[in-house]
C-alpha positions as CSV (number, residue, x, y, z in Angstrom):
1,M,119.6,-31.0,-46.5
2,Y,121.4,-33.5,-48.7
3,P,122.2,-36.6,-46.5
4,C,125.5,-38.3,-47.4
5,E,127.1,-41.4,-46.2
6,L,129.9,-43.9,-46.8
7,T,129.0,-47.5,-47.5
8,Q,130.6,-50.8,-48.5
9,R,129.2,-52.6,-51.5
10,V,129.9,-56.1,-52.9
11,T,130.4,-56.6,-56.6
12,Q,127.0,-56.6,-58.4
13,P,126.3,-58.1,-61.8
14,T,124.5,-55.8,-64.2
15,L,123.0,-55.5,-67.7
16,T,123.4,-52.2,-69.4
17,I,123.1,-50.4,-72.7
18,R,125.8,-47.8,-73.4
19,F,125.2,-44.7,-75.5
20,T,126.4,-41.1,-75.9
21,A,123.8,-38.2,-75.7
22,P,123.3,-34.6,-74.6
23,V,121.7,-34.3,-71.2
24,Q,118.4,-33.1,-72.7
25,E,118.0,-36.4,-74.6
26,L,118.6,-38.7,-71.5
27,P,114.9,-39.4,-70.8
28,R,114.4,-40.9,-74.3
29,H,117.6,-43.0,-74.2
30,F,116.8,-44.2,-70.6
31,G,113.3,-45.2,-71.6
32,R,114.5,-47.2,-74.6
33,A,117.5,-48.8,-72.7
34,Y,115.4,-49.8,-69.6
35,G,112.6,-51.1,-71.9
36,E,115.0,-53.3,-74.0
37,I,116.7,-54.7,-70.9
38,A,113.4,-55.5,-69.2
39,K,112.2,-57.3,-72.4
40,Y,115.4,-59.3,-72.5
41,L,115.1,-60.2,-68.8
42,A,111.5,-61.4,-69.3
43,M,112.5,-63.4,-72.3
44,I,115.1,-65.3,-70.3
45,G,112.9,-65.6,-67.2
46,E,115.0,-63.3,-65.0
47,Q,114.1,-60.2,-63.0
48,P,116.1,-57.1,-62.1
49,A,117.8,-57.4,-58.7
50,G,117.2,-53.7,-57.9
51,M,116.2,-50.3,-59.2
52,P,117.5,-48.9,-62.6
53,F,120.7,-47.0,-62.6
54,A,122.8,-44.8,-64.9
55,L,126.6,-45.1,-65.0
56,Y,128.3,-41.9,-66.2
57,H,131.7,-42.2,-67.7
58,N,132.0,-38.4,-68.1
59,M,130.2,-35.3,-67.2
60,D,130.3,-33.5,-70.6
61,M,126.6,-32.4,-70.7
62,E,126.7,-32.2,-74.5
63,H,128.3,-35.7,-75.0
64,L,127.5,-37.8,-72.0
65,D,128.9,-41.3,-72.1
66,V,126.3,-43.3,-70.2
67,E,125.4,-46.9,-69.4
68,A,121.8,-47.3,-68.4
69,G,120.7,-50.6,-66.9
70,F,119.7,-52.8,-64.0
71,P,121.5,-54.8,-61.3
72,V,120.8,-58.5,-61.8
73,G,121.1,-61.5,-59.4
74,K,123.8,-63.4,-61.3
75,P,126.0,-62.9,-64.4
76,L,123.8,-63.1,-67.5
77,P,124.8,-63.4,-71.1
78,T,125.2,-60.4,-73.4
79,K,122.7,-60.0,-76.2
80,G,123.2,-57.5,-79.0
81,E,123.7,-54.0,-77.5
82,I,122.8,-55.3,-74.0
83,A,126.1,-55.8,-72.2
84,A,126.8,-57.9,-69.2
85,G,129.0,-56.1,-66.6
86,T,129.4,-55.4,-62.9
87,I,129.4,-52.6,-60.4
88,A,132.7,-53.3,-58.7
89,G,132.6,-53.8,-54.9
90,G,134.3,-51.4,-52.5
91,T,133.8,-48.1,-50.7
92,F,131.1,-45.8,-52.1
93,A,129.9,-42.3,-51.1
94,I,126.2,-41.8,-51.5
95,C,124.0,-38.7,-51.4
96,H,120.3,-39.3,-51.0
97,Y,118.6,-36.7,-53.1
98,T,114.9,-35.9,-53.4
99,G,113.7,-33.7,-56.2
100,P,113.7,-33.1,-59.9
101,Y,116.5,-34.7,-61.9
102,D,117.5,-31.4,-63.4
103,K,118.0,-29.8,-60.0
104,C,120.4,-32.2,-58.4
105,G,123.5,-30.0,-58.9
106,P,123.6,-28.8,-55.3
107,A,123.3,-32.4,-54.1
108,Y,126.4,-33.3,-56.2
109,D,128.2,-30.4,-54.7
110,A,127.3,-31.5,-51.2
111,L,128.5,-35.0,-52.0
112,H,131.8,-33.8,-53.3
113,H,132.4,-31.7,-50.1
114,F,131.4,-34.7,-48.0
115,I,133.9,-36.9,-49.9
116,A,136.7,-34.4,-49.5
117,D,135.9,-33.8,-45.8
118,K,136.1,-37.5,-45.1
119,G,139.5,-37.8,-46.7
120,Y,138.5,-39.5,-49.9
121,V,138.7,-38.9,-53.7
122,T,136.2,-40.1,-56.3
123,G,136.8,-42.7,-58.9
124,D,136.4,-42.2,-62.6
125,V,132.7,-42.8,-62.8
126,A,129.5,-41.7,-61.2
127,Y,126.2,-43.6,-60.6
128,E,122.7,-42.5,-60.2
129,F,120.2,-45.1,-58.8
130,Y,116.6,-44.2,-59.5
131,L,114.5,-45.3,-56.5
132,N,111.0,-44.5,-57.9
133,G,109.5,-44.3,-61.4
134,P,108.9,-41.6,-63.9
135,E,105.2,-41.4,-62.9
136,T,106.4,-39.9,-59.6
137,P,105.9,-36.1,-59.3
138,P,109.3,-34.4,-59.9
139,E,109.5,-32.9,-56.4
140,K,109.2,-36.4,-54.9
141,L,111.7,-38.3,-57.1
142,K,114.3,-40.1,-55.1
143,T,117.8,-40.6,-56.5
144,D,120.9,-41.9,-54.9
145,L,124.0,-40.1,-56.3
146,V,126.9,-42.5,-55.9
147,F,130.7,-42.4,-56.4
148,P,133.2,-45.1,-55.8
149,V,135.8,-43.5,-53.5
150,T,139.4,-44.2,-52.3
151,R,140.8,-42.8,-49.0
152,V,143.8,-40.4,-49.5
153,T,143.9,-38.5,-46.2
154,E,142.7,-38.5,-42.7
155,P,139.3,-36.9,-42.3
156,A,139.1,-33.2,-41.6
157,A,138.6,-32.2,-38.0
158,P,135.0,-31.2,-37.1
């Protein structure tokens, strides 16, 4: 129901805007952040190198610490609140979720079980990669839920 996999990623340059907000205010903050970064990219003649993402530094739904941004093809300069950064390379666990953003809790649960069953633990952050736009009907939204992971044990027997 919630397909999960392990994958290797190379380090990816990014541009993000960091903010703190309650979960119900995320759409407004995301719209502003993605819009500002898109304007900056156009101004310097660059394009995103992939779909928008959110980097969650915590899971406190009343005070989420979030970076919203885009992967880019090369390191780019910081401008004002737009910060240059990276998604570090390494091993990542991904759950491919389809459905409304506010109903992805069971997909996160499935991903946590998958990670533990494979003998890994999550890092300190979580990513969501938004694979289609806000004009998509909620039941057809595609989101990759992603954690950097580190192996700690041998995988559980099937």
